[in-house]
VEXZA-236104 format. One record per residue (C-alpha): y, z, x; residue number from 0; residue in three letters. Coordinates in steps of 0.001 Angstrom, whole numbers, plus 500000, padded with zeros to 6 digits. Example, Ala and Ser with C-alpha at 12.3 -4.5 7.8 and 13.67 -1.06 7.14 Angstrom:
2
+--------+--------+--------+-----+------+
:     yy :     zz :     xx : seq : type :
+--------+--------+--------+-----+------+
: 495500 : 507800 : 512300 :   0 :  ala :
: 498940 : 507140 : 513670 :   1 :  ser :
+--------+--------+--------+-----+------+
***
This chain:
358
+--------+--------+--------+-----+------+
:     yy :     zz :     xx : seq : type :
+--------+--------+--------+-----+------+
: 340775 : 826122 : 720125 :   0 :  met :
: 344387 : 827076 : 720459 :   1 :  ser :
: 345610 : 829741 : 722821 :   2 :  gln :
: 349172 : 829598 : 721477 :   3 :  asn :
: 349027 : 832272 : 718798 :   4 :  his :
: 349693 : 835959 : 719215 :   5 :  his :
: 347703 : 838233 : 716844 :   6 :  pro :
: 350329 : 840968 : 717058 :   7 :  ser :
: 353204 : 838639 : 716088 :   8 :  ala :
: 354621 : 838400 : 712587 :   9 :  arg :
: 352572 : 835864 : 710570 :  10 :  pro :
: 354054 : 832446 : 710013 :  11 :  leu :
: 352176 : 832302 : 706702 :  12 :  leu :
: 351200 : 835373 : 704693 :  13 :  ser :
: 349370 : 835090 : 701363 :  14 :  val :
: 348738 : 838211 : 699262 :  15 :  arg :
: 346630 : 838626 : 696106 :  16 :  arg :
: 346943 : 834945 : 695275 :  17 :  leu :
: 345522 : 833947 : 691884 :  18 :  cys :
: 345366 : 830455 : 690409 :  19 :  val :
: 344065 : 830148 : 686870 :  20 :  arg :
: 343880 : 826960 : 684847 :  21 :  leu :
: 343863 : 826913 : 681060 :  22 :  arg :
: 340762 : 825194 : 679711 :  23 :  gln :
: 341222 : 823385 : 676399 :  24 :  arg :
: 338952 : 821725 : 673872 :  25 :  ser :
: 339545 : 817983 : 673568 :  26 :  leu :
: 338543 : 818020 : 669887 :  27 :  leu :
: 340317 : 821125 : 668640 :  28 :  leu :
: 343121 : 821095 : 671233 :  29 :  lys :
: 342708 : 824841 : 671451 :  30 :  ala :
: 342557 : 827150 : 674429 :  31 :  ala :
: 339058 : 827965 : 675692 :  32 :  arg :
: 339946 : 830555 : 678283 :  33 :  gly :
: 341064 : 830535 : 681904 :  34 :  asp :
: 339259 : 829040 : 684877 :  35 :  val :
: 339754 : 831312 : 687889 :  36 :  arg :
: 340152 : 828789 : 690679 :  37 :  val :
: 341560 : 831281 : 693240 :  38 :  ile :
: 341053 : 835021 : 692796 :  39 :  glu :
: 342944 : 837728 : 694742 :  40 :  asn :
: 343006 : 835811 : 698012 :  41 :  leu :
: 344678 : 837247 : 701128 :  42 :  asp :
: 345418 : 835143 : 704201 :  43 :  leu :
: 347500 : 835513 : 707366 :  44 :  asp :
: 348218 : 832717 : 709817 :  45 :  leu :
: 350005 : 833364 : 713098 :  46 :  gln :
: 352338 : 830822 : 714757 :  47 :  pro :
: 350194 : 828356 : 716688 :  48 :  gly :
: 346927 : 829600 : 715160 :  49 :  glu :
: 344253 : 827380 : 713614 :  50 :  ala :
: 342288 : 828673 : 710616 :  51 :  leu :
: 339380 : 826804 : 709075 :  52 :  gly :
: 338411 : 827263 : 705421 :  53 :  val :
: 334818 : 826201 : 704735 :  54 :  ile :
: 332827 : 825938 : 701542 :  55 :  gly :
: 331080 : 823543 : 699220 :  56 :  glu :
: 332834 : 821160 : 696830 :  57 :  phe :
: 334697 : 823060 : 694098 :  58 :  gly :
: 335123 : 826322 : 696007 :  59 :  cys :
: 338941 : 826179 : 695805 :  60 :  gly :
: 339895 : 824738 : 699210 :  61 :  lys :
: 342028 : 821873 : 697891 :  62 :  ser :
: 343731 : 824076 : 695315 :  63 :  thr :
: 344624 : 826587 : 698011 :  64 :  leu :
: 346106 : 823795 : 700147 :  65 :  ala :
: 348177 : 822423 : 697267 :  66 :  arg :
: 349500 : 825834 : 696255 :  67 :  val :
: 350574 : 826725 : 699801 :  68 :  ile :
: 352525 : 823492 : 700228 :  69 :  cys :
: 354136 : 823758 : 696782 :  70 :  gly :
: 352339 : 820949 : 694942 :  71 :  leu :
: 350719 : 823369 : 692479 :  72 :  gln :
: 351942 : 826644 : 691020 :  73 :  glu :
: 350230 : 829966 : 691568 :  74 :  ala :
: 349505 : 832168 : 688571 :  75 :  thr :
: 350346 : 835307 : 690521 :  76 :  ser :
: 350574 : 836639 : 694056 :  77 :  gly :
: 352828 : 836158 : 697047 :  78 :  ser :
: 353177 : 833280 : 699524 :  79 :  ile :
: 355553 : 833978 : 702406 :  80 :  arg :
: 356310 : 831294 : 704972 :  81 :  phe :
: 358653 : 832056 : 707881 :  82 :  ala :
: 359776 : 835206 : 706019 :  83 :  asp :
: 360697 : 833175 : 702928 :  84 :  gln :
: 358945 : 833881 : 699610 :  85 :  glu :
: 357674 : 830594 : 698161 :  86 :  leu :
: 355652 : 831662 : 695128 :  87 :  ala :
: 358777 : 832300 : 693027 :  88 :  arg :
: 361341 : 830345 : 695026 :  89 :  ala :
: 363966 : 828013 : 693609 :  90 :  glu :
: 363330 : 824283 : 693809 :  91 :  asn :
: 365979 : 823897 : 696508 :  92 :  ser :
: 364181 : 826436 : 698714 :  93 :  val :
: 360829 : 824740 : 698143 :  94 :  leu :
: 362328 : 821365 : 699024 :  95 :  ala :
: 363711 : 822741 : 702288 :  96 :  ala :
: 360385 : 824327 : 703255 :  97 :  gln :
: 358433 : 821208 : 702275 :  98 :  arg :
: 359531 : 819616 : 705521 :  99 :  arg :
: 357943 : 822431 : 707532 : 100 :  his :
: 354580 : 822456 : 705681 : 101 :  ile :
: 352772 : 819133 : 705616 : 102 :  gln :
: 349533 : 818382 : 703764 : 103 :  leu :
: 347158 : 815627 : 704863 : 104 :  ile :
: 344415 : 814951 : 702324 : 105 :  asp :
: 342164 : 812019 : 701325 : 106 :  pro :
: 344750 : 810976 : 698705 : 107 :  asn :
: 347786 : 811040 : 700993 : 108 :  ser :
: 348257 : 807259 : 700826 : 109 :  leu :
: 346977 : 806496 : 697328 : 110 :  gln :
: 350435 : 805814 : 695859 : 111 :  tyr :
: 351397 : 803265 : 698504 : 112 :  leu :
: 351101 : 799560 : 697778 : 113 :  arg :
: 348288 : 797778 : 699660 : 114 :  pro :
: 350810 : 795157 : 700807 : 115 :  arg :
: 353216 : 797789 : 702165 : 116 :  ala :
: 354131 : 797304 : 705823 : 117 :  val :
: 353070 : 800169 : 708063 : 118 :  leu :
: 356382 : 800429 : 709934 : 119 :  gly :
: 358383 : 800494 : 706705 : 120 :  arg :
: 356146 : 803227 : 705320 : 121 :  val :
: 356917 : 805440 : 708318 : 122 :  leu :
: 360635 : 804578 : 708182 : 123 :  ala :
: 360756 : 805559 : 704506 : 124 :  ala :
: 358993 : 808839 : 705295 : 125 :  thr :
: 361531 : 809590 : 708034 : 126 :  leu :
: 364406 : 808801 : 705653 : 127 :  lys :
: 363053 : 811275 : 703096 : 128 :  thr :
: 362061 : 814118 : 705415 : 129 :  leu :
: 364692 : 813666 : 708143 : 130 :  cys :
: 367884 : 812527 : 706369 : 131 :  pro :
: 369939 : 813386 : 709457 : 132 :  glu :
: 368517 : 810330 : 711240 : 133 :  leu :
: 370342 : 807012 : 710907 : 134 :  asp :
: 368637 : 803623 : 710641 : 135 :  asn :
: 368631 : 803072 : 714402 : 136 :  thr :
: 367082 : 806481 : 715109 : 137 :  ala :
: 364408 : 805923 : 712472 : 138 :  arg :
: 363506 : 802527 : 713949 : 139 :  asp :
: 363176 : 804152 : 717361 : 140 :  gln :
: 360908 : 806915 : 716019 : 141 :  his :
: 358395 : 804585 : 714335 : 142 :  val :
: 356669 : 803311 : 717543 : 143 :  pro :
: 356697 : 806859 : 718942 : 144 :  ile :
: 354835 : 808141 : 715870 : 145 :  leu :
: 352356 : 805266 : 716063 : 146 :  leu :
: 351610 : 805990 : 719706 : 147 :  ser :
: 351145 : 809718 : 719064 : 148 :  arg :
: 348284 : 809054 : 716632 : 149 :  val :
: 346568 : 806371 : 718700 : 150 :  gly :
: 348011 : 803277 : 717019 : 151 :  leu :
: 349874 : 800492 : 718812 : 152 :  leu :
: 353630 : 799859 : 718409 : 153 :  pro :
: 352828 : 796294 : 717289 : 154 :  glu :
: 350810 : 797749 : 714403 : 155 :  asp :
: 354154 : 798423 : 712697 : 156 :  ala :
: 354082 : 794919 : 711167 : 157 :  val :
: 350580 : 795241 : 709711 : 158 :  arg :
: 349894 : 795632 : 705991 : 159 :  leu :
: 348174 : 798770 : 704736 : 160 :  leu :
: 345331 : 796734 : 703251 : 161 :  lys :
: 344442 : 795498 : 706751 : 162 :  ser :
: 343873 : 799012 : 708117 : 163 :  leu :
: 340400 : 800510 : 708528 : 164 :  ser :
: 339646 : 803950 : 706994 : 165 :  pro :
: 340093 : 805559 : 710427 : 166 :  ala :
: 343442 : 803799 : 710922 : 167 :  glu :
: 344576 : 804975 : 707488 : 168 :  leu :
: 343774 : 808548 : 708513 : 169 :  arg :
: 345886 : 808077 : 711622 : 170 :  arg :
: 348750 : 806754 : 709498 : 171 :  leu :
: 348535 : 809795 : 707203 : 172 :  ala :
: 348744 : 812072 : 710240 : 173 :  ile :
: 351734 : 810113 : 711590 : 174 :  ala :
: 353571 : 810547 : 708273 : 175 :  arg :
: 353012 : 814302 : 708426 : 176 :  ala :
: 354214 : 814498 : 712037 : 177 :  leu :
: 357408 : 812652 : 711102 : 178 :  ala :
: 358796 : 815869 : 709608 : 179 :  ala :
: 358179 : 817865 : 712806 : 180 :  arg :
: 356435 : 820577 : 710749 : 181 :  pro :
: 355529 : 824119 : 711725 : 182 :  gln :
: 352302 : 824092 : 709686 : 183 :  leu :
: 349859 : 821240 : 709141 : 184 :  leu :
: 347225 : 821508 : 706407 : 185 :  ile :
: 344264 : 819146 : 706717 : 186 :  tyr :
: 342153 : 818791 : 703586 : 187 :  asp :
: 338852 : 817138 : 704574 : 188 :  glu :
: 340336 : 815195 : 707516 : 189 :  pro :
: 337168 : 813198 : 708238 : 190 :  ala :
: 335361 : 813129 : 704882 : 191 :  val :
: 335838 : 809389 : 704219 : 192 :  met :
: 334723 : 808303 : 707699 : 193 :  leu :
: 331089 : 807266 : 707984 : 194 :  thr :
: 330928 : 806317 : 711671 : 195 :  glu :
: 330202 : 809152 : 714084 : 196 :  asp :
: 332626 : 807739 : 716651 : 197 :  ser :
: 335456 : 807511 : 714092 : 198 :  glu :
: 334986 : 811108 : 713001 : 199 :  arg :
: 334922 : 812315 : 716586 : 200 :  gln :
: 338080 : 810373 : 717435 : 201 :  gln :
: 339997 : 811908 : 714512 : 202 :  ile :
: 338795 : 815394 : 715436 : 203 :  val :
: 339842 : 814835 : 719063 : 204 :  asp :
: 343237 : 813573 : 717877 : 205 :  leu :
: 343809 : 816687 : 715740 : 206 :  leu :
: 342774 : 818937 : 718625 : 207 :  ala :
: 345147 : 817172 : 721012 : 208 :  arg :
: 348110 : 817323 : 718616 : 209 :  leu :
: 347455 : 820997 : 717942 : 210 :  his :
: 347228 : 821752 : 721635 : 211 :  arg :
: 350312 : 819752 : 722636 : 212 :  glu :
: 352624 : 820802 : 719788 : 213 :  asp :
: 351399 : 824375 : 719292 : 214 :  gly :
: 351496 : 823930 : 715520 : 215 :  leu :
: 349847 : 826329 : 713099 : 216 :  ala :
: 346980 : 824589 : 711350 : 217 :  met :
: 344840 : 825056 : 708238 : 218 :  leu :
: 341662 : 822960 : 708038 : 219 :  val :
: 339925 : 822772 : 704650 : 220 :  met :
: 336480 : 821230 : 705012 : 221 :  thr :
: 332819 : 821131 : 704055 : 222 :  gln :
: 332012 : 820447 : 707730 : 223 :  gln :
: 331663 : 823742 : 709664 : 224 :  pro :
: 331181 : 821968 : 712993 : 225 :  ala :
: 334675 : 820533 : 712671 : 226 :  leu :
: 336103 : 824044 : 712230 : 227 :  val :
: 334175 : 825351 : 715221 : 228 :  arg :
: 335645 : 822563 : 717346 : 229 :  his :
: 339248 : 822944 : 716161 : 230 :  leu :
: 339908 : 826482 : 714962 : 231 :  cys :
: 340374 : 830048 : 716168 : 232 :  asp :
: 339238 : 831718 : 712939 : 233 :  arg :
: 337173 : 830735 : 709923 : 234 :  val :
: 337119 : 831780 : 706259 : 235 :  met :
: 334231 : 831062 : 703870 : 236 :  ala :
: 335379 : 830433 : 700282 : 237 :  leu :
: 333183 : 830457 : 697162 : 238 :  tyr :
: 334462 : 830116 : 693574 : 239 :  leu :
: 337930 : 830947 : 694861 : 240 :  gly :
: 336826 : 834206 : 696498 : 241 :  arg :
: 336719 : 834983 : 700215 : 242 :  val :
: 333110 : 835703 : 701151 : 243 :  met :
: 333596 : 836103 : 704900 : 244 :  glu :
: 336242 : 835691 : 707583 : 245 :  gln :
: 336611 : 836298 : 711293 : 246 :  gly :
: 336841 : 834672 : 714698 : 247 :  glu :
: 334849 : 831457 : 714906 : 248 :  cys :
: 332620 : 832706 : 717712 : 249 :  asp :
: 331702 : 835845 : 715763 : 250 :  ser :
: 331092 : 834190 : 712393 : 251 :  val :
: 329205 : 831172 : 713724 : 252 :  phe :
: 326965 : 833227 : 716004 : 253 :  gln :
: 326239 : 836019 : 713522 : 254 :  ala :
: 327239 : 835109 : 709936 : 255 :  pro :
: 327113 : 838248 : 707802 : 256 :  ala :
: 327185 : 836781 : 704276 : 257 :  his :
: 324255 : 834835 : 702756 : 258 :  pro :
: 326696 : 832202 : 701496 : 259 :  tyr :
: 328111 : 831621 : 704976 : 260 :  thr :
: 324589 : 831327 : 706375 : 261 :  arg :
: 323753 : 828752 : 703700 : 262 :  ala :
: 326888 : 826725 : 704471 : 263 :  val :
: 326146 : 826733 : 708200 : 264 :  leu :
: 322453 : 825952 : 707822 : 265 :  ala :
: 322727 : 823109 : 705278 : 266 :  thr :
: 323023 : 819599 : 706756 : 267 :  pro :
: 325558 : 817235 : 705238 : 268 :  leu :
: 324564 : 814490 : 702813 : 269 :  thr :
: 326149 : 811045 : 702844 : 270 :  leu :
: 327012 : 809875 : 699325 : 271 :  glu :
: 328171 : 806503 : 698009 : 272 :  thr :
: 330530 : 806432 : 695020 : 273 :  ser :
: 330451 : 803857 : 692210 : 274 :  lys :
: 333333 : 802083 : 693965 : 275 :  arg :
: 331282 : 801811 : 697149 : 276 :  gly :
: 333184 : 804509 : 699025 : 277 :  glu :
: 331214 : 806702 : 701422 : 278 :  his :
: 331818 : 810403 : 701894 : 279 :  arg :
: 329916 : 813364 : 703280 : 280 :  thr :
: 329071 : 816188 : 700904 : 281 :  arg :
: 327738 : 819703 : 701417 : 282 :  leu :
: 325008 : 820318 : 698809 : 283 :  leu :
: 323659 : 823874 : 698784 : 284 :  leu :
: 320469 : 824904 : 697027 : 285 :  glu :
: 320812 : 826300 : 693530 : 286 :  gly :
: 323176 : 825386 : 690721 : 287 :  glu :
: 326844 : 826200 : 691220 : 288 :  arg :
: 328049 : 828403 : 688331 : 289 :  pro :
: 330687 : 827231 : 685883 : 290 :  asn :
: 333970 : 828615 : 687313 : 291 :  pro :
: 335094 : 829350 : 683745 : 292 :  ala :
: 332133 : 831730 : 683438 : 293 :  gln :
: 331892 : 833260 : 686896 : 294 :  ala :
: 328956 : 835665 : 687376 : 295 :  pro :
: 329712 : 839367 : 687157 : 296 :  ile :
: 329365 : 841494 : 690253 : 297 :  gly :
: 328983 : 839367 : 693358 : 298 :  cys :
: 329720 : 835796 : 692242 : 299 :  val :
: 327099 : 834447 : 694672 : 300 :  phe :
: 324192 : 836626 : 693474 : 301 :  his :
: 322535 : 833981 : 691189 : 302 :  pro :
: 321953 : 831787 : 694267 : 303 :  arg :
: 321302 : 834543 : 696808 : 304 :  cys :
: 317803 : 835326 : 698094 : 305 :  ser :
: 318925 : 838851 : 699043 : 306 :  met :
: 320354 : 839768 : 695621 : 307 :  ala :
: 319445 : 843149 : 694125 : 308 :  glu :
: 320481 : 845006 : 690985 : 309 :  ala :
: 323491 : 846493 : 692766 : 310 :  ala :
: 324852 : 842971 : 693350 : 311 :  cys :
: 325218 : 842550 : 689579 : 312 :  val :
: 326740 : 845963 : 688927 : 313 :  arg :
: 329293 : 845984 : 691739 : 314 :  glu :
: 331904 : 843558 : 693062 : 315 :  val :
: 331637 : 843711 : 696871 : 316 :  pro :
: 334917 : 843881 : 698766 : 317 :  his :
: 335630 : 842639 : 702261 : 318 :  leu :
: 334667 : 845186 : 704905 : 319 :  his :
: 334071 : 845067 : 708637 : 320 :  arg :
: 330684 : 843847 : 709735 : 321 :  thr :
: 330604 : 845749 : 713015 : 322 :  gly :
: 330597 : 842668 : 715253 : 323 :  thr :
: 334362 : 842519 : 715922 : 324 :  thr :
: 337405 : 844235 : 714458 : 325 :  ser :
: 338458 : 841027 : 712667 : 326 :  arg :
: 335064 : 840025 : 711226 : 327 :  his :
: 334833 : 840868 : 707502 : 328 :  tyr :
: 332319 : 840029 : 704787 : 329 :  ala :
: 332186 : 840671 : 701038 : 330 :  ala :
: 328503 : 841611 : 700858 : 331 :  cys :
: 326778 : 844927 : 700186 : 332 :  leu :
: 324287 : 844156 : 702974 : 333 :  phe :
: 326690 : 842779 : 705576 : 334 :  ala :
: 326814 : 845734 : 707972 : 335 :  thr :
: 324081 : 844219 : 710160 : 336 :  gln :
: 324727 : 840455 : 710354 : 337 :  pro :
: 321791 : 838258 : 711332 : 338 :  gln :
: 321687 : 835901 : 714260 : 339 :  lys :
: 322004 : 832293 : 713191 : 340 :  tyr :
: 320261 : 829140 : 714361 : 341 :  thr :
: 322208 : 825999 : 713550 : 342 :  ala :
: 320745 : 823238 : 711444 : 343 :  ala :
: 320123 : 819870 : 713035 : 344 :  ala :
: 323492 : 818121 : 713346 : 345 :  pro :
: 322152 : 814816 : 712055 : 346 :  thr :
: 320178 : 814077 : 708923 : 347 :  gln :
: 319097 : 810908 : 707180 : 348 :  ser :
: 319535 : 810146 : 703498 : 349 :  thr :
: 318791 : 807243 : 701226 : 350 :  ala :
: 322346 : 805970 : 701759 : 351 :  thr :
: 322670 : 806449 : 705497 : 352 :  gly :
: 323176 : 809216 : 708014 : 353 :  ser :
: 325788 : 811909 : 708526 : 354 :  ala :
: 326568 : 814176 : 711415 : 355 :  thr :
: 328149 : 817615 : 711565 : 356 :  ala :
: 331434 : 815988 : 712545 : 357 :  leu :
+--------+--------+--------+-----+------+
***
């Protein structure tokens, strides 16, 4: 965890009442079928040098939140302030300038690059785009430095992308983000495509070292709570685009106050294999996830909650303090006395292999 942030300082990133709604259309009639509420009234503050983890199952809104913050997707409403600059309604020139300071690393970061692209040229092109003040000589000098920072060798600059392992590709994606010397790094599932325990641990250790050495603010979007506990100062649990719980990692992990958070922490990861033969870990909670276009009334988690009562249908619970710490909040009617939590086994076997918490 980082010790670089100062809770009393002005936030580097401040998000207020953020809403993202997507228009759903019929393929046959080409008519509108209503809005899908992907993010609903989300508030978030991130201090300089602080690391915040956002956990939740697939489809909870983590990736959308990451894309909206870094300007790759528009918000429907709300405010996004970064370094005292409003981004939600900013001009394209302002967004382009801030893009250098907010870098997103996700599983698709390298999908548009040619397999036969040379690693060194990829980094040089990134430097040319994000750091136009550098000349050709300066860019060539920076490439081996970037490679070394992420655990690759300077001689790897001549390798083709298709020759890199999945772990090496993750390192390259991180190097491209570091090229801009950003103030905020957003990691969307940084280890999801890595199946080897050692590879996942190495990437997590790399992220922790870079965060510690550079003092960068960091957002980690993941289905792997153990990764957040290892890297972050605070954690936020997201479900159907709503914040269910948030607080310091120690407080939330030791005494989760919301049934959804407890389910996320207690459910072991499953290793899945796609039709293309790709492996990824997936968090699969019990119960059917509701259609986001028809979110349940009241508490959106009540159809899957073992504690649900009639009041959970009538009333939308708002975030309130749980009583553990002053920064621990939960959106549950029964969250005033959080329960102690016993972690699930970190390793579990499936028909396709094994997965660990990291």
